[in-house]
N, C-alpha and C positions, 0 to 999 in steps of 0.2 A: 466404403467398398470401391474398388477400381472399376471403371467402366468396362462392360463386357467385351467390347471390341478390342480394347487395349489389352485386357487380360488374355484374350484369344491369341493376339500377336505375340505376347511375351511367352506364353506357354509353349510356343513352337521353338523357342530359343533355349529356355531354361525352366526349371521347376519354380513356380511362384507359390509362396506361402501367404495366405491371407490372414489378417488379424494376428500377425506374429508378435509375441511379446518382445519388446525392445530391450527389456532388462536382461535378456539372454545374450545380447550382442554388444553391450557397452561395458566398459571395465568397472564402472561403479555399480552396475547391476540395479539401476532404477529406470523408470519410464513406462509409459503405456504401450499400446500395440501399434504396429504399422499396418495400414490398409493393405499394403503389398510388400513382400520381402523376397528378393531374388539374389542369387549368388553368381557373380561373374567368375567362371572357372579359369579364364585366361584372357589375354589381351583382345583376342578376336571376339570372345563372348561379350566383353565389356562394350566393344564397338557396336555389336549388333543390338544389345539392350539399349544403348544410348540412341541408336537410330530410331527405335520405336518411341522412346521417351521424348526426344526432341520433335519428331514428326507430329506427335499428339499433344505437345505442350503440357506434358504431365509434370506435376510437382514431384521433385525427387531430391535425394541426398545420397552421395556415395560415401561409404564408410570403409575403414580398414579393420583395425583391431578393436575399434570402438573406444579408444582413449581420447582425452581432450574433448569429450562430447557428452552433452546431457540432453535427454528427451523429457519433455514434460509429461505429467501423468495422463493427459488426454491423448497421448500418442501422436502419430504422424499420419496425416490423411492422404499422403502420396505414396511413392514407391521408395523404399530403402534398398540400395544396391550395395551388396558386400563385395568389395574388391580386395581380397586378402589371399595372396598367392604364397603357399607354403614352399614353393620352389625357391631357387636362388642359390646355386652352388656351381661347382666345377662341372663343365660340360653341359650346362643348362643354357638354352638359348635366351632365357629371360635375363641373363647377365652377360654382357658383351664387353670384353676388355680390349683396349687399343693402346699399346705402349708407344711412347715417343722417345726420340733420341736424347732429349734433355732430362730424362728420368721421370717425367710426368706421365700420367696415365688417364685416359678418358674411359669412364665406366658408364655404359648405357644400360639402364635397368627398367623393367616394367614397374608401373606405379604401385602395384599391389604387393610387392615384396616387403617382408617385415624388416624394419630398420636394424633390429638387433641381429638377426640372422645375417644380413648383408655386412654389418660391421664385423662380426666374427670371421666371416668368409674372407673379406678383404684383408684384414689384419694378419690372418694365418698365411696369406699369400704375399705379404710384404707391401701392401698398398695403404698408405696413411692418409688420414683426413676425416675419417668417419668413426674413429674410436669413441668419441663422446656420445655416440648414439647407442652404445651397447646395452643400456638398461631401459631404453624408451620403448614401450609396448605399442608402437604404431607402425605405419607403413611409410615407404619413401614418398609416395604420393601425398599422404597427409602431412609429412614433414615439409614438403614444398609449399603446400597451401598455407601452413601456419608458420613458416620459417622457424621450424623447430631447432632447438639447440640445448646444450648443456656443457658444463665444464669449460666454458669459454669458447666453444665451437658452435657453429650453426650451419644450416643448409645454405644460407645465403653466401657463406664464405667459400663454398666449394662447388656451387651450382654453375655449370657451364651453360645448360639450356634445359628447358622443359618443353614437352610436346603436348599441346592442349587441344582437346576436341571441342568444337563448337557446332551449333546447328547447321544442317546441310552438309554433313561430313567434312566440314572445314577443319583442317589440322594446321595449327600455328606453332611455330617455334618461337619461344620467348626467352629472354635473358632475365637475370636478377633485376636489372634496371627497368625492364618492361613490367615486372611484377611489383615495382615500387616497394621493395623490401625495407622494413624497419623491424624493430624488436618485436618478435612473435607476430608479424603482420605481413600479409601480401594482399594485393587487390583481388585475387581470385575469390576469396571468401565473400567479398562485398560487391564485386563488379556486376554480378547477376541482378542485383537489386536495381541497378541503373539500366541495364540492357534487357531485362526481362527474361534472362536465362542464366544458368550457372555453368561455366566451362568445367571440363573434366580433364584432369591430368592423366595422360596415357603412359608416357615414358619420361625418363629423366636421364640427363647426362651429367656426371660429376667429374671434376678434375681433381685427381689425387696425385700423390708422388710416392716414390719408392722409399722404403725405410726397412730396417731389419725386422723380420717377423718376431724375433725374441723381444726386441724393444717394444714393439706394438702390443704383444701379448701381456707384458708387464704393465703397460699403460692401461690396458683394458681391465686387468685384475684390480688395479688401483681405483679406477672409476667405478667398477662393480662393487668394490668394498665400501666406497663412500656412499653409494646409493643405498646399499643394504643397511648401513648403520644409521642413515639419516631419514629414511623414508619408511612409512608404515607398510605392513604386509597385507592389511585388509583391502578389500576392493575400493578403488578410488578412480577418479578421472584424471589423475595427475595433478599438476599445479593448478589451483583454482583461479588465481589472480595473476596478472602480470606484475612483475617487480617494478615499483616506481623508481625514479632516479635516485632518491635519497636513501631509501632503505629497502630491504627485501620485504615482500608481502608477508612471508612467514614470520619475520621479526616483528613487524607491525601488529599482526594478529596476536602474537605471543605477548607483546607489551600491553595490549588491550585486555589481557587476562582471559583470553577465550580458548586457549589450548585445552582440549578435553571436554569442551562444552558439547552437550548432546541434546538433540531434539528428535524424539522418536528413536529410530534406529540409525539416524545420521549423526555423525560426530566430527568435530574438528579434531584432527589427530593430536594426541598428546605427545607424539614424537616430532611432528612437523606442522606448524600452524597453517601452512598453505595447502595442506592435503585434507580433504573432507572425505571421510570414509563411511562405508556402509557396514554397520555392525550386524546385519542380518536381513531385515525386511524393510529397509528405508524406502521412502517414496521421494519423488522429486520435490514435493512440497516441503518435506523435512529438510532437504538439502537447501532449498531456496530460502527457507527461514534462517538457516545458519549463515548463508551468504549475505543476506540483508543485514543480519545482526553484525557480521564482521565489517561490512561496509560502513554501517552507521557508527560503530564504535571507533573505527580507525579515522573516520572523518571528524568525529567529535574530538578525539584525543590528539590528532596530528594534523588536521586540516588537509588530509590527503584522500583523494577519491580513488578507491581501488577499482580497477577495470578487469572484467573477467578475461581470463585466457581461454577458458573452455568456450565452445560454441553451444548455444542453447537453442533447441528446435522443438517444434511440435505445438500441440494445443493444450490449453489449460483443461483440467479435469471437468470443468463445468461446460465446456464447449461441445 
């Protein structure tokens, strides 16, 4: 349970749900309950929630659409903050466009805006650089934290700056170099372990360029078709493991003979070896056993240690 004094502060800002099932809020539909769950309706709401969280040193995690994320069966003993803003279109202050004489464009967006929605909106208006994100079920803030990418593109390639909140209402502007970007990595996800807190992405500025809307729409249709034909439709968290340098994780798992392997209601997809799907009522434990099996088999067969791309949080069921 959340401390009463903190709960009182939070309820003045937003509705707080206690013992909220996390399986309702992650794309793979597994996990225990959160001691507290609150939705940030807009940028100002997120700032106010974070002020309470930082002032009281409360354990927390900010999530968007809940992709690329796994909660253990014992749940999360702190506060889960949902930052998922369904806005993000023409005339909306959550997306600000500034065109330059050289044909480039700076796009400043709030961190809770869905990647796919933003990708569609920008391509329809002739701004290129984010088409690769059309099928990714996450937010722009989550993409910055994880250096998300697909089809040869990534956030690190187009990020101009991110605006990060730290304790004491400190707002920092950081660049890709500051974030120490590498493949599916930024230091935001790990920096809190060293400093005793976790920074939060509030806004993001992307540098894009002008291109024909017709060309961009065709590119988006191509990427969408590839994703539909290669990835499963059942609930998943997205790519489970990072791709090693030598082979893709999906190919390695396939060669290990594990595609279609099932434990409980969790299954390694028969369509794509790097997608672990929920067939109905999977638990985190089911998924974890499959993950360990895949890591062991790939290590034995190829001497390659798979590294999780998903972030795993929370407590074991026994805790």
